[in-house]
C-alpha positions in Angstrom: 129.6 105.5 119.9 125.8 104.4 120.9 125.9 100.8 122.4 122.2 99.3 121.7 121.1 96.7 124.2 118.0 94.2 123.3 116.2 91.9 125.0 112.6 90.0 124.8 113.1 87.3 122.4 111.8 84.2 122.6 110.1 80.4 121.5 106.0 81.5 121.2 103.4 80.0 119.1 101.2 81.2 116.7 98.4 83.8 117.9 101.2 84.6 120.1 102.9 88.0 121.5 105.9 88.7 122.5 107.9 92.2 122.7 110.8 93.4 122.3 113.3 96.3 124.3 115.7 98.2 123.0 117.9 100.8 125.3 120.9 102.3 126.0 123.1 104.2 128.1 124.6 107.3 128.3 122.0 108.7 125.3 118.8 109.7 125.3 116.9 107.8 122.9 114.9 110.3 123.0 116.3 112.5 120.3 117.2 109.1 117.9 114.8 107.2 115.2 114.3 104.7 116.7 114.1 101.5 113.7 113.0 98.0 114.1 114.9 95.5 111.3 114.5 91.5 110.9 116.4 89.1 109.3 116.0 85.4 108.1 119.2 83.6 107.1 119.3 83.3 103.3 117.1 86.3 102.8 117.7 90.6 102.7 117.0 92.4 106.2 113.8 93.7 106.3 112.9 96.7 108.0 109.8 96.6 109.8 109.1 100.1 111.8 110.6 103.2 112.1 110.0 106.1 115.1 110.4 109.4 115.3 107.4 111.0 116.3 105.6 109.1 114.3 105.9 105.3 113.9 105.5 103.3 110.7 105.7 100.2 109.6 106.2 97.9 107.0 102.7 96.3 105.6 103.6 93.3 106.7 103.0 94.0 110.2 100.9 96.5 110.2 98.3 96.6 112.7 100.1 93.6 114.2 103.2 95.3 116.1 103.3 98.2 117.9 106.4 100.1 118.7 106.8 103.1 121.1 108.8 104.8 123.4 108.7 105.3 127.6 111.1 108.0 127.9 111.1 107.7 131.3 113.2 104.7 130.8 114.7 105.2 127.9 113.2 102.1 126.0 111.9 101.7 123.1 109.0 98.9 122.5 108.1 96.7 119.9 104.8 94.8 120.7 104.5 92.2 118.3 100.9 90.5 118.3 99.0 87.8 116.5 102.3 86.5 115.9 103.5 84.0 112.5 105.5 81.5 111.3 106.7 83.9 109.0 107.7 86.6 111.5 110.5 83.9 113.0 113.6 85.7 112.5 116.4 88.0 114.3 115.3 91.4 115.2 117.3 94.1 115.5 116.8 98.1 116.7 118.8 100.9 115.7 119.5 104.3 115.5 120.3 107.4 114.4 120.1 110.5 115.8 117.6 113.1 114.6 114.9 112.6 112.5 116.1 110.6 109.9 114.7 107.9 107.0 114.9 104.5 108.4 115.1 103.0 105.1 118.1 104.9 104.3 120.0 103.5 106.5 121.0 103.5 110.1 124.4 104.2 112.2 123.7 102.0 115.7 122.7 98.5 115.8 121.9 96.3 118.7 123.4 92.7 118.7 119.7 91.2 117.6 118.0 88.7 119.4 115.6 85.5 117.9 112.3 85.6 118.1 111.6 81.7 117.1 107.3 81.3 116.2 106.6 77.4 116.1 103.8 75.3 116.7 
């Protein structure tokens, strides 16, 4: 069982930036597909990025958000720039072993971290 640990959420002003981190112990995340998702209460969960080797992004965040790996730290990041009010949500990292399509579902989930964008 992969336990994903997240950090980096918080409160930022519109136009600000935030970096989320996702890691685990006992497993090498280089062998996992990592997706980032977000959810607002009352709305469906939205997939925002997916990284195996090449990252892919939802159109709503393309050009503003970047996901990357730091293999030496066994870490996956979501760098969020130019945050807007509508980006406010609980953000989750999630993982599947191997190369998978994030849109088809994820096996392991972090507990989520709140990103609040407010002026």
